[in-house]
C-alpha positions in Angstrom: 65.6 -35.4 -18.0 68.1 -37.2 -20.3 71.1 -36.3 -18.1 69.2 -37.6 -15.0 68.5 -40.9 -16.8 72.2 -41.2 -17.8 73.3 -40.4 -14.3 70.9 -43.0 -12.8 72.0 -45.7 -15.2 75.7 -44.9 -14.5 75.0 -45.1 -10.7 73.2 -48.4 -11.1 76.0 -49.9 -13.1 78.6 -48.7 -10.6 76.6 -50.2 -7.8 76.3 -53.5 -9.7 80.0 -53.9 -10.3 82.0 -51.3 -8.3 85.3 -53.2 -8.9 84.9 -52.6 -12.7 85.7 -48.9 -12.1 89.0 -49.8 -10.5 90.1 -52.5 -12.9 88.6 -51.7 -16.3 89.2 -54.2 -19.1 88.1 -54.8 -22.6 86.4 -58.2 -23.2 86.1 -60.4 -26.3 85.1 -58.3 -29.4 85.7 -55.1 -27.5 89.4 -55.5 -28.0 89.7 -57.6 -31.0 87.1 -55.9 -33.2 86.1 -52.6 -31.7 89.6 -51.3 -31.0 90.8 -52.3 -34.5 87.8 -50.7 -36.2 88.2 -47.6 -34.1 91.7 -47.3 -35.5 90.6 -47.9 -39.0 87.4 -46.0 -39.2 87.7 -43.4 -36.4 84.3 -42.1 -35.1 82.5 -43.7 -38.0 83.1 -47.0 -36.2 80.5 -46.0 -33.6 77.8 -46.5 -36.2 79.3 -49.6 -37.9 77.0 -52.6 -37.1 78.6 -55.8 -35.7 76.5 -59.0 -35.9 73.5 -56.8 -36.8 73.7 -54.5 -33.8 75.3 -51.1 -33.3 77.1 -51.7 -29.9 77.4 -48.0 -29.3 78.4 -48.2 -25.6 81.2 -50.9 -26.0 82.5 -48.9 -29.0 82.6 -45.7 -26.8 84.6 -47.6 -24.2 87.0 -48.8 -26.9 87.3 -45.3 -28.2 88.1 -44.0 -24.7 90.6 -46.8 -24.1 92.3 -45.9 -27.4 92.5 -42.2 -26.5 93.7 -42.6 -22.9 95.6 -45.9 -22.6 99.1 -46.8 -23.8 99.1 -49.0 -26.8 101.0 -51.7 -24.9 98.1 -51.9 -22.5 95.7 -53.2 -25.1 
């Protein structure tokens, strides 16, 4: 059931902004804070609150960007 929920959410997000899959980008604190904290804290950064919230999905995106993209890109 959880996999179906995740797949449905991903499909809805893709339908909402299909261009985002072709031109991904980090926005605001995703780059300036989440990428830096990912480099400093590693996977512990996923559970580090920012402004009182966990922001798990943006931190996951920042982690994927850090693992896959060239440093010059971000």
